[in-house]
C-alpha positions in Angstrom: -49.6 221.7 -186.7 -49.6 222.7 -182.9 -46.2 220.9 -182.4 -44.2 222.9 -185.6 -46.2 226.0 -183.8 -44.7 225.6 -180.7 -40.8 225.6 -181.5 -41.4 228.0 -183.8 -42.2 230.1 -180.9 -39.9 228.5 -179.1 -36.9 229.1 -182.5 -38.2 233.1 -182.6 -37.5 233.5 -178.8 -39.2 237.0 -177.5 -38.0 239.4 -180.1 -40.5 241.3 -182.0 -39.2 242.5 -185.4 -38.4 246.3 -185.9 -41.3 247.3 -188.2 -44.0 246.2 -186.4 -42.0 247.5 -182.9 -42.8 251.0 -184.6 -46.0 250.4 -185.8 -47.6 249.2 -181.9 -48.3 251.7 -179.7 -49.7 252.1 -176.2 -53.7 251.2 -175.9 -53.9 254.4 -172.9 -51.8 256.8 -174.6 -51.3 255.9 -178.7 -47.8 256.9 -177.9 -45.5 255.3 -178.9 -43.9 252.3 -177.4 -40.0 251.4 -175.6 -39.6 248.1 -176.8 -37.3 246.6 -173.5 -34.7 243.8 -174.1 -34.4 242.8 -170.5 -37.9 243.2 -168.9 -38.9 241.3 -172.2 -42.2 244.1 -172.4 -43.2 247.3 -174.3 -42.9 250.2 -172.3 -45.1 253.3 -172.6 -42.5 256.4 -171.3 -46.0 258.5 -172.0 -47.5 256.7 -168.9 -45.2 254.8 -167.2 -47.0 251.2 -168.0 -44.9 248.3 -169.1 -47.1 245.8 -171.3 -45.7 242.3 -171.7 -44.4 239.8 -174.3 -45.6 237.1 -174.1 -43.8 233.6 -176.7 -43.4 236.7 -179.2 -46.8 238.1 -179.0 -47.7 241.2 -177.1 -50.5 242.0 -174.7 -51.9 245.2 -174.9 -54.3 244.6 -172.7 -55.2 247.6 -170.2 -55.4 245.3 -167.4 -52.2 243.1 -168.3 -49.6 246.2 -167.7 -47.9 247.3 -165.5 -47.5 250.8 -163.9 -43.6 250.9 -163.1 -42.0 252.0 -159.9 -38.7 253.8 -158.7 -37.0 250.7 -159.6 -38.5 249.9 -162.3 -37.7 254.1 -163.4 -33.9 253.6 -163.3 -34.8 251.2 -166.0 -36.2 253.7 -168.0 -33.9 256.4 -167.2 -31.1 254.0 -168.3 -32.5 254.2 -171.6 -32.8 257.5 -172.5 -29.2 257.4 -171.4 -27.8 254.7 -173.3 -30.2 257.0 -176.1 -28.2 260.0 -176.0 -24.9 258.0 -176.1 -26.1 257.0 -179.6 -26.5 260.2 -180.8 
């Protein structure tokens, strides 16, 4: 049974279903989270914190959050630019 579960997790990859990503909110601010495929994480744009996704499971424990630095802000601005271009 454990082998099957591990195989399913590997096949599932790191992606979250669209429904789940719409429901999840930042544990600190209760604001929506944005999925970042590049870093495999959920990002709270309101406070600039990134929460990892491990084996397809989001880790929304506040101590697991990583404060985004100057270089990471470029990823955030690139994502915002891409969103603006879609509209």
